[in-house]
C-alpha positions in Angstrom: 99.1 145.4 55.7 101.5 143.0 57.3 105.2 142.8 57.0 107.5 139.8 57.2 111.3 139.4 57.1 113.6 136.9 55.5 115.6 134.5 57.6 119.4 134.6 56.9 120.4 131.3 55.4 123.7 132.0 53.7 126.7 130.6 55.6 129.7 132.9 55.0 133.2 131.6 55.5 132.1 128.0 55.6 130.9 127.9 59.2 127.5 128.7 60.7 127.7 131.3 63.5 124.7 130.9 65.8 125.1 134.2 67.6 124.1 136.6 64.8 121.4 134.2 63.7 119.9 134.2 67.2 120.1 138.0 67.4 118.4 138.5 64.1 115.4 136.3 65.0 115.1 137.9 68.5 115.2 141.4 67.0 112.7 140.4 64.3 110.3 139.2 66.9 110.9 142.3 69.1 110.3 144.7 66.2 106.9 143.2 65.6 107.3 141.5 62.2 104.4 139.2 61.4 106.5 136.2 60.2 110.0 135.2 59.0 110.6 133.2 55.9 113.2 130.9 54.3 113.9 130.0 50.7 114.4 126.5 49.2 117.7 125.9 47.4 119.0 122.4 47.5 121.5 122.8 44.7 123.2 126.1 43.8 126.5 128.0 44.2 125.4 130.0 47.3 126.1 128.2 50.6 122.5 128.1 51.7 121.1 126.3 54.7 118.1 124.0 54.2 114.7 125.6 54.9 113.2 122.9 57.2 116.3 122.8 59.4 116.6 126.6 59.5 112.9 127.0 60.4 113.2 124.4 63.1 116.2 126.2 64.7 114.3 129.5 64.4 111.3 127.9 66.1 113.4 127.2 69.1 114.6 130.8 69.3 111.2 132.5 69.0 107.8 132.4 70.6 105.5 134.5 68.4 106.9 134.8 64.9 105.2 132.6 62.3 107.7 130.7 60.2 107.5 129.8 56.6 109.2 128.8 53.4 108.5 130.7 50.2 108.6 128.4 48.5 109.4 124.6 48.5 109.9 123.3 45.0 107.8 120.4 46.1 108.2 118.0 43.1 111.8 117.6 44.3 110.6 116.0 47.6 108.8 112.9 48.5 105.4 114.3 49.6 105.2 111.7 52.5 108.6 112.7 53.9 107.8 116.4 53.4 104.4 116.1 55.1 106.1 114.3 58.1 108.8 117.0 58.4 106.3 119.9 58.2 103.9 118.3 60.6 106.7 117.8 63.0 107.8 121.4 62.6 104.2 122.6 63.2 104.2 120.7 66.4 107.6 122.0 67.6 106.6 125.6 66.8 103.3 125.4 68.5 101.3 125.8 65.3 103.3 128.7 63.7 104.1 127.1 60.4 103.4 128.6 56.9 104.0 126.4 53.9 104.7 127.7 50.4 105.0 125.4 47.3 105.7 125.8 43.6 106.4 123.6 40.7 109.7 125.1 39.8 111.3 125.1 36.3 111.6 122.2 33.8 115.4 122.3 34.0 118.0 119.6 34.0 118.5 119.6 37.8 115.3 117.6 38.0 117.4 114.6 37.1 119.1 114.9 40.4 115.8 114.3 42.1 114.6 111.5 39.9 111.9 113.7 38.4 110.8 113.4 34.8 109.8 116.8 33.3 107.0 115.0 31.6 104.1 114.9 34.0 105.6 117.5 36.2 102.3 119.3 36.9 100.6 116.1 37.6 103.4 115.1 40.1 103.1 118.5 41.8 99.3 118.4 42.2 99.2 114.8 43.3 102.0 115.5 45.8 100.0 118.3 47.3 96.9 116.1 47.5 98.9 113.4 49.3 100.4 115.8 51.8 96.9 117.1 52.7 95.7 113.5 53.1 98.6 112.7 55.4 97.7 115.8 57.5 94.0 115.3 57.7 93.1 111.6 57.5 93.5 109.3 60.5 94.0 106.4 58.1 95.4 107.2 54.6 94.4 105.3 51.5 95.7 107.0 48.4 95.7 105.7 44.8 97.7 108.0 42.5 99.8 107.9 39.5 103.0 108.4 41.4 102.3 107.4 45.0 100.0 104.8 46.7 99.2 104.2 50.3 96.9 101.6 51.8 95.5 102.2 55.2 98.6 104.1 56.4 98.9 106.3 59.5 100.9 109.4 60.0 101.0 110.8 63.5 101.2 113.4 65.0 99.3 115.5 62.6 99.9 119.3 62.5 98.7 121.5 65.4 96.8 123.7 62.9 93.6 122.2 61.7 93.0 121.0 59.1 96.6 121.8 58.2 99.0 124.8 57.8 98.1 127.3 55.2 99.5 126.3 51.8 100.7 129.3 49.8 101.2 128.7 46.0 103.8 130.4 43.9 103.2 130.9 40.2 103.7 133.1 37.3 101.7 132.1 34.3 97.9 132.2 34.3 97.4 128.4 34.4 99.6 128.3 37.5 97.8 131.2 39.2 94.4 129.6 38.6 95.8 126.3 40.0 96.8 128.2 43.1 93.2 129.4 43.5 91.8 125.9 43.0 94.2 124.1 45.3 95.9 126.6 47.6 95.2 128.8 50.5 97.1 131.9 49.3 99.3 133.3 46.5 102.9 134.3 47.1 104.5 136.5 44.4 108.1 135.8 43.7 110.9 138.2 44.5 112.0 137.9 40.9 108.8 139.5 39.6 108.6 143.3 39.1 105.8 145.2 40.8 104.1 145.5 37.4 104.3 141.8 36.7 102.9 141.1 40.2 100.0 143.4 39.7 99.0 141.5 36.5 99.3 138.2 38.5 97.1 139.6 41.2 94.5 140.5 38.6 94.4 136.9 37.3 94.2 135.5 40.9 91.3 137.8 41.7 89.5 136.8 38.5 90.0 133.1 39.3 88.7 133.7 42.9 85.5 135.2 41.5 85.1 132.4 39.0 85.6 129.7 41.7 83.3 131.4 44.1 86.0 131.7 46.7 86.0 134.4 49.4 89.0 136.7 48.7 89.2 137.4 52.4 90.2 133.8 53.0 92.9 133.8 50.3 95.7 136.2 51.2 98.1 137.6 48.7 101.8 138.2 49.5 105.0 139.1 47.7 108.7 138.9 48.4 110.5 142.2 47.8 114.3 142.5 47.6 115.3 145.7 49.3 118.4 147.9 50.1 118.0 150.9 52.4 120.8 153.4 51.8 121.0 157.2 51.8 122.9 156.9 48.5 120.3 155.7 46.1 122.7 155.0 43.2 125.1 153.1 45.5 122.2 151.1 46.9 121.1 150.2 43.4 124.6 149.2 42.4 125.2 147.0 45.4 121.7 145.5 45.3 122.0 144.7 41.6 125.3 143.0 42.2 123.7 140.8 44.9 120.7 140.0 42.7 123.1 139.0 39.9 124.7 136.6 42.3 121.3 135.1 43.3 120.0 134.9 39.7 122.2 133.8 36.8 120.0 135.3 34.0 119.6 138.8 32.7 119.3 142.1 34.5 117.4 141.5 37.8 117.9 145.0 39.2 114.4 146.2 38.3 112.8 143.7 40.8 114.4 145.4 43.8 113.6 148.5 45.9 116.6 150.7 46.7 117.5 154.0 48.2 116.7 156.3 51.1 113.8 155.4 53.5 111.2 157.6 51.6 112.1 156.0 48.3 111.9 152.5 49.7 108.6 153.4 51.4 107.2 154.6 48.0 108.3 151.3 46.3 106.7 149.2 49.0 103.5 151.2 48.8 103.4 150.5 45.1 103.6 146.7 45.9 100.8 147.1 48.4 98.7 149.0 45.9 99.3 146.2 43.4 97.6 143.8 45.8 100.0 142.6 48.4 98.5 142.1 51.9 101.7 140.6 53.3 105.1 142.0 52.1 108.1 139.8 52.8 111.1 142.1 53.1 114.3 140.5 51.9 117.4 142.6 52.6 120.0 142.0 49.9 122.9 142.4 52.4 123.6 143.2 56.0 120.4 141.5 57.0 120.0 142.7 60.6 121.2 146.2 60.1 118.9 146.5 57.1 116.0 145.1 59.1 116.6 147.7 61.8 116.5 150.5 59.3 113.4 149.1 57.7 111.6 148.9 61.0 112.7 152.3 62.2 112.7 154.5 59.1 110.6 152.8 56.3 107.7 150.9 57.8 106.5 153.9 59.9 105.9 155.7 56.7 103.5 153.0 55.6 101.4 152.9 58.7 
């Protein structure tokens, strides 16, 4: 079992303060977390820093932590530009990059990115194939429905060979099976309950067996929203309020883990039992203070 921590990306008060950000990353590394992860939110009410820029800054502040995004909504990006940025980041971090991708929803914000909802899955899969080609081929010739390259070159390629691990997000069976066919791991969403995640893991494992893939080479992870407080009811109320701010639909409180350390440990153990080999802990508030409590009071119960 490995544990990761989220990277704070919300800018409060309108101005980024590098001091707390630096301290958070330094403590995450000192506390022994496996990796630190961003989210991708280009448009939205929360003042959220971009994932690539945030990871690049984090790479300069750390030496061991692996750095990832769970997940890029990759159809919103040019795959050539995204491949270049991520290759650069893998170089700058010394090969510590993890890449998560997902299709995202078929909502009207796709218009802002010039993306037609029709053919969204094809655009997604073709974009992933083109990114892999940019990372692995010394000369790139690519003939697709959306993009074409003729004897192009992208250098430098990533430090990690053949390329950084590509984690796939997904919810429905077709998406989960696509993850097994094309990806290097499955990353369960924070917005999924433990029960929903367990069903997703079942589908992933079935697909791994059908494809003849070694499950040991296809890790499974999940983001878990968490609030550690001695007052369980208060933690749930505050955590639910934060989730309502993050998500604008329905009651998202059931996806979180809230309460005293032993209650949080029990909730995380259930996520592990559901199939998570890597748990990304995402504090819902007071990021660094919550991270310290998780490391000191919760994670030792899971060792």
